[in-house]
C-alpha positions in Angstrom: -0.1 -0.3 0.8 3.0 2.4 0.5 4.2 1.3 -3.2 1.0 2.8 -4.5 0.5 6.0 -2.5 3.7 7.2 -3.3 3.5 5.4 -7.7 -0.1 7.5 -7.0 1.5 10.3 -5.7 4.0 10.4 -8.0 2.4 9.9 -10.9 -0.3 12.7 -9.8 3.5 15.3 -9.0 4.0 14.2 -12.9 0.3 15.1 -13.9 1.1 18.8 -12.6 4.2 18.4 -14.2 2.9 17.8 -17.9 0.1 20.2 -17.5 2.9 23.7 -16.0 5.3 22.8 -19.3 1.9 22.1 -21.4 1.1 25.3 -20.1 3.9 27.4 -20.8 4.2 26.1 -24.2 0.9 27.1 -24.8 1.9 30.4 -23.8 4.9 31.2 -25.7 3.2 29.9 -29.0 0.4 31.7 -27.9 3.6 35.0 -27.3 5.5 34.0 -30.7 1.9 33.5 -32.3 1.0 37.6 -31.2 4.0 38.6 -32.5 4.5 37.8 -35.9 0.0 39.1 -35.9 1.0 41.5 -34.6 5.0 42.3 -37.2 2.2 42.0 -40.1 -0.4 44.0 -39.7 1.9 46.1 -39.1 4.1 44.4 -42.6 0.8 45.3 -43.9 0.0 48.9 -42.8 3.7 50.1 -44.3 2.5 48.1 -47.7 -0.3 50.0 -47.6 1.5 52.9 -46.6 3.4 53.2 -49.2 0.9 52.3 -51.6 -1.0 55.5 -50.6 2.1 57.7 -50.4 3.1 56.2 -54.2 0.2 57.3 -55.5 0.4 60.4 -53.9 4.2 61.0 -55.9 2.3 59.9 -59.7 -1.0 62.1 -59.4 1.9 65.1 -58.1 4.7 64.1 -60.7 1.5 63.2 -63.3 0.0 66.9 -62.5 4.2 68.3 -62.3 3.9 67.5 -65.6 1.2 68.5 -67.2 1.9 71.8 -66.1 5.4 72.2 -68.3 3.1 69.8 -70.9 1.5 73.4 -71.1 4.0 75.6 -70.4 5.5 74.4 -73.4 2.9 73.9 -75.8 2.2 77.7 -75.3 5.9 79.1 -75.7 6.1 76.7 -78.8 2.5 78.5 -79.2 5.1 82.7 -78.7 7.5 80.5 -81.4 5.0 79.9 -84.0 3.8 83.0 -83.8 7.2 84.8 -84.1 7.7 83.4 -87.3 4.9 83.5 -88.6 5.3 87.0 -88.3 8.9 86.9 -89.6 7.7 85.7 -92.2 5.0 87.6 -92.8 7.1 90.5 -91.8 9.8 89.2 -94.4 6.9 89.3 -97.3 5.5 92.4 -97.0 9.1 93.6 -97.4 9.5 90.8 -100.6 5.5 92.3 -102.7 6.8 96.4 -101.2 10.1 95.7 -103.5 8.8 93.5 -105.9 6.4 97.3 -106.3 8.8 99.2 -106.5 10.0 97.8 -109.2 7.6 97.5 -111.4 6.4 101.4 -110.8 10.4 102.5 -111.3 9.2 100.5 -115.3 5.4 101.9 -114.9 7.0 105.5 -114.5 10.3 104.9 -116.8 7.6 103.2 -119.4 5.7 106.4 -119.3 8.1 108.8 -119.3 9.4 107.2 -122.4 5.9 106.6 -124.2 5.3 110.6 -123.2 8.6 111.8 -124.5 8.4 110.0 -127.8 4.4 111.8 -128.1 6.2 115.2 -127.1 8.3 114.5 -130.4 5.8 113.1 -133.0 3.8 115.6 -131.2 6.4 118.5 -132.1 7.4 117.2 -135.4 
């Protein structure tokens, strides 16, 4: 009987020790899982913030690019207008010169005709 009581006491002590060890292992596993869950949540939040930042940077760059394109278009239109004015001025100068030559030629021809008419009238 004494041996049975001793073995029963030992069995009870072993069960208590096993229970404590299992409890400790479960608590350790729970702590590790919680820390992994917190870490995963932080990574997800970080990924979300990176995505939002990338989107915001993209919008800012698109806005700047659109502004630069608008400015470039305005500058190009000014250049075209300047070139067009220069072309018009050159054409105007050329036309005026041609007209002066033609007018001068007409005056010379008129003078010749008048001279010939006067000579004819006199004779």
